[in-house]
C-alpha positions in Angstrom: -16.9 -19.7 3.2 -16.2 -19.5 -0.6 -18.7 -16.6 -0.8 -16.2 -14.5 1.1 -12.9 -16.3 0.3 -11.4 -13.1 -1.3 -12.1 -11.0 1.8 -10.6 -13.7 4.0 -7.5 -13.8 1.8 -7.1 -10.1 2.2 -7.8 -9.5 5.9 -6.8 -12.8 7.5 -3.0 -11.8 7.4 -3.9 -8.3 8.8 -5.9 -9.8 11.7 -3.2 -12.3 12.4 -0.7 -9.4 12.4 -2.7 -7.6 15.0 -3.0 -10.7 17.2 0.8 -11.2 16.7 1.4 -8.2 19.0 0.4 -10.5 22.0 2.5 -13.5 20.8 5.7 -14.0 22.7 8.7 -13.2 20.6 10.2 -16.7 21.0 7.0 -18.2 19.4 6.7 -15.5 16.7 8.5 -17.4 13.9 6.3 -20.5 14.3 3.2 -18.3 14.5 4.2 -16.4 11.3 4.9 -19.6 9.4 1.6 -21.0 10.5 -0.4 -17.9 9.5 1.4 -17.7 6.1 0.8 -21.4 5.5 -2.9 -21.1 6.2 -3.1 -18.2 3.8 -1.3 -20.2 1.1 -3.7 -23.1 1.6 -6.6 -20.7 1.2 -5.0 -19.4 -2.0 -4.7 -23.0 -3.3 -8.3 -23.7 -2.4 -9.3 -20.6 -4.4 -7.4 -22.2 -7.4 -9.1 -25.5 -6.8 -12.6 -23.9 -6.8 -11.8 -21.6 -9.8 -13.6 -22.4 -13.0 -11.1 -22.3 -15.8 -13.8 -22.1 -18.5 -15.1 -18.7 -17.3 -13.4 -15.6 -18.6 -15.1 -13.1 -16.3 -14.7 -12.4 -12.6 -15.5 -15.1 -10.1 -16.2 -15.1 -6.3 -17.3 -11.4 -6.6 -18.1 -9.5 -3.4 -19.9 -6.2 -3.2 -20.4 -3.9 -0.2 -21.4 -0.2 -0.4 -18.9 2.2 1.1 -19.8 5.7 0.0 -22.8 5.0 -2.4 -23.3 8.7 -3.1 -20.0 8.9 -4.9 -20.1 5.3 -6.3 -17.3 4.0 -4.1 -17.9 0.4 -3.2 -16.0 -2.5 -1.8 -15.9 -4.8 -4.9 -13.6 -7.8 -5.2 -13.2 -10.4 -7.9 -10.7 -12.8 -9.3 -10.0 -14.0 -12.9 -7.2 -15.9 -14.6 -5.1 -12.7 -14.8 -5.0 -12.1 -11.0 -5.5 -15.7 -9.7 -1.9 -16.8 -9.9 -0.3 -13.6 -8.7 -2.4 -13.9 -5.5 -1.1 -17.5 -5.1 2.4 -16.2 -5.8 2.1 -13.5 -3.1 0.8 -16.1 -0.5 3.6 -18.5 -1.5 6.5 -16.1 -1.2 5.2 -14.6 2.1 5.2 -18.2 3.5 8.7 -18.9 2.0 10.0 -15.6 3.2 8.9 -15.9 6.8 10.1 -19.6 6.9 13.6 -18.5 5.6 14.1 -15.6 8.1 17.4 -16.1 9.9 18.7 -14.3 13.0 16.8 -11.1 12.1 16.8 -8.5 14.9 13.3 -7.7 16.1 11.9 -10.7 14.2 8.5 -10.2 15.8 8.1 -6.8 14.2 9.4 -8.1 10.9 6.8 -10.8 10.7 4.0 -8.5 11.7 5.1 -6.0 9.0 5.2 -8.8 6.4 1.7 -9.9 7.2 0.4 -6.3 6.9 2.3 -6.1 3.6 0.6 -9.3 2.4 -2.8 -7.8 3.1 -2.1 -4.8 0.8 -0.6 -6.9 -2.0 -3.5 -9.3 -2.2 -5.9 -6.4 -1.9 -4.3 -4.7 -5.0 -4.8 -7.9 -7.1 -8.4 -8.5 -6.0 -9.9 -5.0 -5.9 -12.4 -4.1 -8.6 -13.2 -0.6 -7.4 -10.6 1.9 -8.4 -10.6 3.7 -5.0 -10.3 0.5 -3.1 -7.5 -0.5 -5.5 -5.8 2.9 -4.9 -6.0 2.5 -1.1 -4.3 -0.9 -1.1 -1.8 0.4 -3.7 -0.7 3.2 -1.5 -0.8 1.3 1.8 1.7 -1.2 0.3 4.3 1.5 0.4 4.2 1.8 4.2 5.3 -1.8 5.2 8.0 -1.9 2.5 9.3 1.6 3.6 9.6 0.2 7.2 11.2 -3.1 6.1 14.0 -1.2 4.1 14.4 1.6 6.7 14.5 -0.6 9.8 16.3 -3.7 8.6 18.3 -2.5 5.6 22.0 -1.7 5.0 24.0 1.4 5.7 22.1 3.6 3.2 18.7 2.2 4.1 17.1 5.6 5.0 18.1 7.1 1.7 16.9 4.0 -0.2 13.6 3.8 1.7 12.8 7.5 1.3 13.7 7.4 -2.4 11.5 4.3 -2.9 8.6 6.0 -1.2 8.8 9.4 -2.9 9.1 8.0 -6.4 6.2 5.6 -6.1 4.0 8.0 -4.1 4.5 10.8 -6.6 3.5 8.5 -9.5 0.5 7.4 -7.6 -0.8 10.9 -7.1 -0.7 11.4 -10.9 -2.6 8.2 -11.3 -5.2 9.4 -8.7 -6.0 12.3 -11.0 -6.7 9.9 -13.8 -8.9 7.8 -11.5 -11.0 10.8 -10.5 -11.4 11.9 -14.1 -12.6 8.5 -15.1 -15.2 8.5 -12.4 -16.3 12.0 -13.5 -16.5 10.9 -17.1 -18.7 8.0 -16.1 -20.9 10.5 -14.2 -21.1 12.7 -17.3 -22.1 9.7 -19.5 -24.6 8.0 -17.2 -25.6 10.5 -14.5 -24.2 8.3 -11.8 -20.9 8.2 -10.0 -19.0 4.9 -10.1 -15.4 3.8 -9.4 -16.1 0.2 -10.4 -13.6 -1.0 -13.0 -16.2 -3.2 -14.7 -18.5 -0.2 -15.1 -15.6 1.8 -16.6 -15.1 -1.0 -19.2 -18.4 -0.1 -20.8 -17.2 3.4 -21.5 -16.0 4.3 -25.0 -13.7 7.3 -24.6 -12.8 9.8 -27.3 -9.3 9.3 -28.6 -8.0 12.7 -27.2 -9.2 11.8 -23.7 -7.6 8.4 -24.0 -4.2 9.9 -24.6 -4.2 12.1 -21.5 -5.7 9.5 -19.3 -3.4 6.8 -20.5 -0.4 9.1 -19.7 -1.8 9.7 -16.1 -2.1 6.0 -15.4 1.1 5.2 -17.2 3.2 7.4 -14.9 1.9 5.6 -11.8 2.3 2.1 -13.3 5.7 2.8 -15.0 7.3 3.9 -11.8 6.1 0.9 -10.0 7.4 -1.6 -12.7 9.9 0.3 -12.8 10.4 1.3 -16.5 13.3 3.2 -17.8 13.9 6.1 -17.0 11.9 5.7 -13.8 14.0 2.8 -12.5 16.6 4.5 -10.5 14.9 3.9 -7.1 15.0 0.1 -7.5 18.8 -0.7 -7.3 19.0 1.3 -4.1 15.9 -0.4 -2.7 17.3 -3.8 -3.5 20.8 -3.0 -2.5 19.8 -1.8 1.0 16.8 -4.0 1.7 17.2 -7.1 3.8 16.9 -10.4 1.9 13.2 -10.8 2.6 12.5 -7.3 1.5 14.3 -7.9 -1.9 12.4 -11.2 -2.3 9.0 -9.6 -1.8 9.8 -6.5 -3.8 11.1 -8.5 -6.9 8.6 -11.4 -6.7 5.4 -9.4 -6.0 5.5 -5.6 -5.6 7.0 -5.0 -9.1 4.1 -7.0 -10.6 1.6 -4.5 -9.4 2.6 -2.1 -12.2 2.5 -4.7 -15.0 -0.8 -6.2 -13.7 -2.3 -2.7 -13.6 -1.4 -2.1 -17.2 -3.5 -5.2 -18.1 -6.3 -4.4 -15.7 -6.6 -0.7 -16.4 -4.7 0.7 -19.4 -5.3 -1.9 -22.1 -9.1 -2.3 -21.7 -9.9 1.3 -20.8 -7.7 3.0 -23.4 -7.3 0.6 -26.3 -6.6 3.3 -28.9 -4.1 5.1 -26.7 -2.4 1.7 -26.0 -2.0 1.2 -29.7 -0.8 4.8 -30.2 1.9 4.5 -27.6 2.8 0.8 -28.4 6.0 1.5 -30.3 7.4 4.2 -27.9 6.7 1.9 -24.9 8.3 -1.1 -26.8 11.4 1.0 -27.5 11.6 1.9 -23.7 11.2 -1.8 -22.9 14.1 -2.7 -25.2 16.2 0.0 -23.7 15.3 -1.5 -20.3 16.5 -4.9 -21.4 19.8 -3.7 -23.0 20.8 -0.9 -20.7 20.1 -2.6 -17.4 21.8 -5.8 -18.7 24.9 -3.8 -19.5 24.8 -2.2 -16.0 24.3 -5.6 -14.4 27.5 -6.8 -16.2 29.5 -4.0 -14.7 28.4 -4.7 -11.1 30.8 -6.0 -8.4 28.0 -6.8 -5.9 26.1 -10.0 -6.8 22.9 -8.6 -5.3 23.0 -5.7 -7.6 23.5 -8.0 -10.5 20.3 -9.8 -9.6 18.6 -6.4 -9.0 19.5 -5.0 -12.5 18.6 -8.4 -14.0 15.2 -8.0 -12.5 14.6 -4.7 -14.2 15.9 -6.2 -17.5 13.4 -9.0 -17.4 10.5 -6.6 -16.5 11.3 -5.1 -19.9 10.3 -8.3 -21.6 7.0 -8.4 -19.6 6.2 -4.8 -20.8 7.0 -5.9 -24.4 4.5 -8.8 -24.2 1.9 -6.7 -22.5 1.9 -4.1 -25.3 1.8 -6.8 -28.0 -2.0 -6.2 -27.6 -2.8 -9.8 -28.6 -3.5 -13.0 -26.7 -0.1 -14.6 -27.1 1.8 -11.5 -25.9 -0.4 -10.6 -23.0 -0.7 -14.3 -21.8 3.1 -14.6 -22.1 3.6 -11.4 -20.1 1.3 -12.6 -17.3 3.1 -16.0 -17.3 6.4 -14.3 -17.2 5.3 -12.2 -14.2 4.8 -15.5 -12.4 8.1 -16.9 -13.7 10.0 -13.7 -12.9 8.6 -13.8 -9.4 9.7 -17.4 -8.8 13.2 -17.0 -10.4 14.2 -13.6 -9.1 12.8 -14.4 -5.7 14.9 -17.6 -5.6 18.0 -15.7 -6.7 17.6 -13.1 -3.9 17.1 -15.9 -1.4 20.3 -17.5 -2.6 22.2 -14.2 -2.3 20.9 -14.1 1.3 22.2 -17.6 2.0 25.8 -16.6 1.0 25.5 -13.2 2.7 24.5 -14.9 6.0 27.7 -16.9 5.9 30.2 -14.3 4.7 28.5 -10.9 5.4 29.6 -9.7 2.0 28.0 -9.6 -1.5 31.2 -8.7 -3.4 31.9 -11.4 -6.1 35.6 -10.8 -5.7 35.3 -12.2 -2.2 34.3 -15.6 -3.5 35.5 -18.1 -6.1 35.5 -21.9 -6.2 32.3 -22.2 -4.2 31.2 -25.1 -6.3 33.7 -27.4 -4.6 32.8 -26.0 -1.1 29.0 -25.7 -1.4 27.9 -28.1 -4.2 24.2 -28.1 -3.3 24.2 -24.3 -3.2 26.1 -24.1 -6.5 23.6 -26.6 -8.1 20.5 -24.7 -7.1 22.1 -21.3 -8.0 23.0 -22.8 -11.4 19.5 -24.0 -12.1 18.0 -20.6 -11.2 20.6 -18.7 -13.2 19.8 -20.8 -16.2 16.1 -20.2 -15.7 16.8 -16.5 -15.5 18.5 -16.4 -18.9 15.5 -18.3 -20.4 17.0 -21.8 -20.9 14.3 -24.0 -22.6 12.5 -26.3 -20.2 12.6 -23.7 -17.5 9.8 -21.4 -16.5 11.2 -18.1 -17.9 11.5 -19.6 -21.4 7.8 -20.1 -21.7 6.9 -16.5 -20.8 9.7 -15.0 -22.8 8.9 -17.1 -25.9 5.2 -16.1 -25.8 5.9 -12.5 -25.1 8.3 -12.3 -28.1 5.9 -14.3 -30.3 3.1 -11.9 -29.5 5.1 -8.8 -30.3 6.5 -10.4 -33.4 3.1 -9.9 -34.9 3.4 -6.2 -34.4 7.1 -5.6 -35.3 9.7 -8.1 -36.6 12.6 -5.7 -36.2 11.8 -4.6 -32.6 11.3 -8.3 -31.6 14.6 -9.2 -33.1 16.3 -6.4 -31.1 14.6 -7.6 -27.9 15.7 -11.2 -28.6 19.3 -10.2 -29.1 19.1 -8.1 -26.0 18.0 -11.0 -23.9 21.2 -12.8 -25.0 23.1 -10.1 -23.1 21.4 -11.5 -19.9 23.2 -14.8 -20.4 26.5 -13.0 -20.6 26.3 -11.2 -17.2 24.7 -14.1 -15.4 27.3 -16.6 -16.6 30.1 -14.1 -15.8 28.8 -13.7 -12.2 28.4 -17.5 -11.8 32.0 -18.0 -13.1 33.4 -15.5 -10.6 31.7 -17.0 -7.6 31.6 -20.7 -8.2 34.5 -21.7 -10.6 38.3 -21.7 -10.1 40.3 -22.2 -7.0 39.2 -21.3 -3.5 41.6 -18.4 -2.8 40.0 -17.0 0.4 40.6 -18.8 3.6 37.2 -17.7 4.8 35.5 -19.7 2.0 37.2 -23.0 2.6 34.9 -24.2 5.3 31.6 -22.6 4.4 28.7 -24.8 5.3 26.4 -25.9 2.5 22.7 -25.1 2.5 21.0 -26.5 5.6 17.6 -28.2 5.9 15.7 -24.9 6.6 17.1 -23.3 3.5 16.5 -26.4 1.4 12.8 -26.4 2.5 12.5 -22.8 1.0 14.6 -23.4 -2.1 13.6 -26.9 -3.3 9.9 -26.0 -4.0 11.2 -23.1 -6.2 13.4 -25.4 -8.2 10.5 -27.9 -8.7 8.2 -25.1 -9.9 10.8 -23.7 -12.2 11.3 -27.0 -14.0 7.7 -28.3 -13.8 6.1 -25.2 -15.3 8.9 -24.9 -17.8 8.0 -28.4 -19.1 4.2 -28.3 -18.6 2.8 -24.7 -18.3 -0.8 -25.6 -19.2 -2.2 -25.6 -15.7 -1.4 -21.9 -15.4 -1.6 -20.8 -19.1 -5.1 -22.2 -19.7 -7.0 -20.0 -17.2 -4.8 -17.0 -18.1 -5.6 -17.5 -21.8 -9.4 -17.6 -21.1 -9.4 -14.3 -19.3 -6.9 -12.6 -21.7 -9.1 -13.5 -24.7 -11.9 -11.6 -23.0 -9.7 -8.6 -22.5 -8.4 -8.6 -26.1 -12.0 -8.9 -27.5 -13.1 -6.0 -25.2 -10.2 -3.9 -26.5 -11.2 -4.6 -30.1 -14.8 -3.8 -29.5 -14.1 -0.5 -27.8 -11.4 0.7 -30.3 -12.5 3.8 -32.2 -9.5 4.3 -34.5 -8.8 2.2 -37.6 -5.2 1.5 -36.5 -6.3 0.1 -33.2 -8.9 -2.1 -34.8 -6.3 -3.4 -37.2 -3.7 -4.2 -34.6 -6.0 -5.6 -31.9 -7.3 -9.0 -33.1 -11.1 -9.6 -33.3 -11.2 -13.1 -31.7 -14.9 -13.7 -32.6 -14.5 -13.1 -36.3 -10.8 -13.3 -37.0 -9.9 -16.4 -35.0 -11.9 -19.6 -34.4 -12.4 -20.0 -30.7 -13.1 -23.5 -29.3 -14.9 -22.3 -26.3 -17.6 -19.7 -25.8 -16.5 -16.6 -23.9 -18.5 -16.3 -20.7 -18.9 -13.4 -18.4 -20.7 -15.2 -15.6 -19.2 -16.1 -12.2 -20.0 -17.7 -8.9 
């Protein structure tokens, strides 16, 4: 079964979704939780069987699709993608388990299972066309979730989300096709296999244009400033589960793709654009933090906070060294856990009061102490308090970029402090002071079903903040391989100077391997 574990992880939710059409609606919630739990157990099994000492792809699968054009069904997993797949399985399970009185809950669960297929497919695909198909298909379920179950402006939000991301993907497709053509020119064979592309050394001028094509598609998905305007609408109008999946998983597609495509394929262009991208990332951190502070809606505070933290992930990614890239991948996991939990918590209070305006609350700590405690822990994790999961990722990301620019790292560090201001301000408005609204005096605290969804997130937040090694070790092994590949492929002196040579410049305690199961 391990020989095809990746295909099972991708298509099991889709098969279960199809079978879900014949399940009675009264049994659908239990059915959805059972399917998502099996998927999560399979993801944990993948982790258990994963060899942390191997830097290359493992559990690879290969099936010809259109051999004449080099399009093949190729899957593989390494330390970079492993934990994002587990995160996708975990939040789908948590999301389905936390669904409340959602209208047409059967359709919602079927849609979520189809969405899970596309998300896992993106992180496991090693053929660029297969990757692109999953990348585009992921838009359809999320479009439906926002458009069918969202707020008053849901149609506008869903259409804007679709148009932005679809337009960026079309530009990326041009880059994908050119890469396949360039491989054909170099070898006489067509190939869309990403691992084949890694062997190409592109001229600097080609790298610049191709980097730009891929950058537009990935930057919109992140979303980076100034492409971020679709996200607040999507979060603001999406139902709670839509915001959770969007923040925890879908945004990670963009940052993951930078590491899988842009850095190893275009190392010189990545170095050339490093400072402009870092400046955009710092603008993301500062600008969206200031906008978050001005919000009256607590969900919008969390939404803009999400964009701000994605800026730190981008900064770590373009540090172009092991510390920064490993930190950015760890922060992807951390951001998924913390932002997903915060959106779940917003959903909890919205279910009780049907409002997200902070002015409608106040003094909730005395009425809902368990809710206030969990919200407080996640809020502290969001601002990067030491011994919480976000601190590890932010520290490593800033440490990595510090090797490239002391001044920009200092600016980014100061900008992160702004995050503490708006989160503490929001917490003060909602939880401290007197209870002034009659509607708030008898609000029920979190129930058992909600605690089942939230307590694991609290445990993960503190556990990985104290002891991140189980996740960082396999991430580091794969990132070292990527950084060494970037150095070996670099053609400009600037890139060779900025991208460390791990074999000669740093003593490595383990031999980099490229084998697999």
